[in-house]
N, C-alpha and C positions, 0 to 999 in steps of 0.2 A: 291845487294839484291833490287829486282821489287818487286811491289806490284802486287800482285796475286788477292787478293778477301778483299771487305770490308764490313761488316759484321755489325747490328746495331739491339741492344733489347732495346725495352721499360721497365721501372721500372713501377711495377704497384704494387696495392694490399695495399701498406704503405707510398703512397702518401700523407706528413704532409701537414697540412691548412698552405696556403697562407694568409690568413687575407684579401684575396681579397673580395670585394662584391660580385661576385661570386663565391662562395667558392668553391672549390679543395673540390673532394671526395679521398678516399682513392684510387679507382680502378682506375684515371684519370692520365694519362701519360704525364708527362711534363718535364720528364729527361729520354732520351735514352742512354746507353750506345755504342759504338762502335768501333770495331777492325780492324786495317787494318793490314791485312796476306800476308806475304810474300812469295817469292820462297825458302825461305831457312828453311820456317817451321817458324819463328821468326814471332811472335803477338805483336802487340804494343795497348795499350791501351788509347781510348781515352771518353769524353763525351761530350752529346749538349743537350744546353737546349730548349726541342723542342720535341712536340709528336713524336714517331717513326713512323707513316704513313707519315708524312711531311719529316723527314729525310732518308726513304726510297724511298721516290718520287724524292728528291734533291739527294741521290746516284744514282741512276737512270739515272737523267740529268750529273752527272758530272763523272760516269764512262769510256768514250768514254778519258776523258782529264786525270785521273789519273791511268789507266790498264796499266801497264806493266811502270811507273814510277821509278824511282829511289828512296827507300823506307830510303834514308840514307838525302837527302835535303829538309828540311821540310819549310827552309822557300823560296824556290824556286817553289816547288810545290804547296804550297799554295798560292803564290802570282801569280802561273799559271791559277791556278783554279779560282782565284778572277777574276782576268785581261778579261778571258773568258766568264764571267757571266755577265758582264755588264747591257747586254741587258736583263736577269733577273730582273734585279733592284736589288740596294745595299742592304745589310742586308735582315731581313728575315732570312727563312727556310736556302735557300741556304747558307749564310754567317754564320749561327747557323752550318750546317751538318760540312763547312769547318773547322769552329772550333774544333769540334771532331777529323777531319782528322791530321789537324795540329798539335794536341795534341799528337796523338797517333804514328807519324811519329817522332816526338820528343822524345817520351819514344822509339822507336826503334832505332834510332839512339845512345839514350844513351847506349840502350841493348847493339848491337853491336861493341861501344866503349869501353866497361864497364867502363863508367862515367855517374855521375849523371846528371842530365837535369842542374842543379844550376850550375854547372861547365864547362857544355857545354855552355852556357847563357855566360861567361863570368868570373865566379869566386865567391863564396858563401861569401858575405861580415855576413852573420849572420849561426851560426849552430842550433838556435834554432830561432821560432816567439813564440809571444804571440797571441792566438786564442781567438776571443771574441766570448760567447756564444748567439747565435741570437736567440730569440724568442718571439713571440705574447703577443703583450699586452691584459691584462684583467682588468677588475673591481680590483680596489685598493689592497681588502684582496685575490683575489686570484691570483694577479701577485706578491702579497709579497712571496705566502707558492710557487709560482713555483720558483721564482726565489732563493728562500731559499735550494730548491730541488738541483736546478744546482749547488749552490755554493760549496752545498757538495760533486759535485765530481772533485769539484777541480780547477774550472774556476776564474779566477779575471780582469776578465773584459765581461762585457755584454751590448750588445744592444736589447733593446725594440721597437716591430713595431706592425705598421696597429690596430686591432685590433676596440676598440672605439676612439682612439686617435684621435682629429682633426673630429671626426663624431657626437660627441654629445655638449660641451660648454668646457670652458676655466675650467672650476671647477673640471669639471672629469678629463681633461688633466693633469692639477697639482697634482690633486690627486693621479694618476697613477705615474708621476716621483716621487712624495714624498714618497712613498709607495716604489718603485723601490729605491731610495737611501738608505731608512731606512732600508731595509732588505740587500741589499749589504756591507754596512759600506761605510764610507770616504773611506777605501784605496785600494776599486775598481774603476775600471773604468765604466763608463757609458754612454753610446751613446743613442741616440733618434732618432727612425727612422718611419718620418710620415706617407709613404708610399702614395707619391703625383702621384705615376703614376700609381696608381690605376683608374679602370673605370671610368669617368665623376670627379675627384677630383674637390670639390667646392671650396677649400680654396685659398686665393692669398696672395698678398704680405703682405699687414697689419697683414693678421692673422700669417702669418712667422715670421715676424719681433716682433711683441708683445710675439708669446711665443716664440722665441728665447731668449728675455730678460728674461721670467719666466724658463729657463731652464739652465740659466747664474746663477741664483740661486742657484741649486742644482749639480754645478759644470760639464754639462754634457761635455763630450769629444769634440762629434759633434751632429749638428743635419743635417740629411738625408733625401734625396727626399721630401723637404719643401713645395715646388712646383711642379706644373706639368712640364713634363720633356720636355717642350719645350719651358718652359716659361724664354726662355734666358736672358731678359731685366732683367725680376722680379729677377733672380738668381744674375746676376751683381750686383743690389741695394740693395740685402737683404746679400750675402758677404761683400758688404763693410760697410754695416749698423749695422748687427748682431755681438753680444759680443760674441756669438759662433761659432765654425767655422763651415765653410757649406760645407756638401759634397753631389752629387749626380752622375751620370753616367753610371748608371747600366743598363739603356735601348738602350744606345747609340751601332753602329756598326760601327769596322772599323777606323781606326787613323784617317781618313782624317771627320769623324764626332764630334772628339773630339775636334782638332782643331781652330774650333770658340769659344766654351766655354773656352778654354786653353786660346789663346789671349786676351778673352774680361775679363779674372778672373771672372768667376763666380762661381769657388770652390775653397777652401779650399783646399779642398781633393777630387780626385778624386777616381771613383770604378768601374772601366770597370770588366766584367763577360767576362772569358777567353772562358767559355762552349757557348758564344754566339758571341763576340765580332771579331773571327777571330783566335782564339787558342793564343800559346804561343807566337809565331811570331807576331803576331799583338799588344798584350798586351804589351810584352817587348816595342816595339817602341811607345807608348801610354804611358808606364812609362819614358821612356827618355824623351819625347817632355812635360811632365809634371815636370820632374826636370829640365828644361830647362826653365819653365817657375815660377818657384819658388812652385808649388803645389804638395802637398804629395800623392802619392800613395796606395792607401789599396784596395786590390783585391776584388771584389763580389763575394760572395762564396755560396750563398744558392743554392747550386745543388747535387753534390757525394762526393762521397770518393775520385775518378780519378780527380774531380775540387779540391780539399782541396790539394791534390800531386801536380796537377800542381802550387796552388797558393805557397805554401810554398815554391817550386822551384822558383819563380819569387820573392817572397816575398825575399828571401835570396841572389840573383842575382839583388835586386836595392837597394842601399844604404840609410838606414834612412827608411825605409818599415816595421812598427812596429809591424802590425797586419793580422793578416788573420778570414776570418769571418766561423765560425764552427755553421752549423746547429742542432740545439739540438734537441735527439728525433729523428733522420730520420734513421732509418734501413738502408737506400741507402747511409749511410755514415759509422754507427756505423755496420751494421753488414756483408756487403760486400766484405770485407777484410779481409784476414787471418793474424791474431796478431793485429789486430784491432788499435786502436788509445790510446795513453797512455801520459795525462799530468805530468808532475815533479813537483817536490816540490814547482815550485814559478807558475803554471799554465801555464806551455809554453809546445810545441810543437817540438820536434826533426826535423830536416829538414832530409827527408831520403837521406840514402848515398848511396844508393845500384845503378844498373845502370838504365840508364833513370830513371822516375818514381818513384823507388824505392818501387812498391806497386804490391801486388800480390793480384787476387781476389780470393775471394772464389766459385768457381763452382755450390757446393750446392746450396751455396746463392742466385747465380745468375740467378740460375733456376728458385730458390722458386718465386723472384720477375721480371722474365723476358718471365718464360714459355718456356726457349729456355735453350737446353745444350750444343750444341758448339759452341755457340758464342764465347769461349775462345781456341777452338782447331779444 
């Protein structure tokens, strides 16, 4: 089975707010669907955390390397693409595009063999995983009301992030967290994301440590992106002294970038994003490294339904991975799949059991949000 063509289409028209200082608009494109088409007619699904214009440019550069390659060897083909792109610079749009290709190749391998991706990754340690509802912070009253609505959907774990947190004062930060804990109750998990990868993040180590001490009073499961994503030494100090676990790593790409952070013990929880880190092949290797260093692996998943499906398979195939991220209120997760996603009575998601990713996209919804009809066929 050979790669004949790779297509992509950007998702637009319902892009959710990101909480960024330069806020996203609904028509902005930050997520791109990608499909790998083969000479057998079989199609693999991928997703890229990058604007579609950048993905198209990357595909033009990569095409001589992937055309007519074997579509059933995701790790070898993806590594070939990485190795031949060092002169273009590690990370960035090229690596993001390879991520989508790699996800699609794993989907194809599963479809061709009749096996789920998680089984192909070595086996399923879990048949279901807890999704945490990921939503932006707001003023305390609005935060409470939003969480109550999301809890009614069946979620039992919640991550609140960005918004006014860390942007005003300590009193506002604590009021938001107190309102959140009051809304979800003591029996639900609560995570807090400062959004330290925002442009010109101005909070430093002392703020992060004082905030971590406050979060401990509200039984927060982890404190995410408390510092600038390049502040390695401060992360090491924070993880050592914080009373709550410290997480991060969503902006890093390729396994080589994660090694200094893992070896320095900068994180309690590492959060690579499968749609930009290099795909399933690369994220699995990062998860293995994390295990060797005693760091918990939890996929970052502020992306699409394809990314969520990949995260579920990765979480299933990596022991002791308890959570996946579920971006709430996004049609790019909730509307573009046939059958949608269903939480069970305990707020858990079943890991797909069908071949490949076990995911089927709705062609009409894909066309609605991409303007492209032939992406899937």
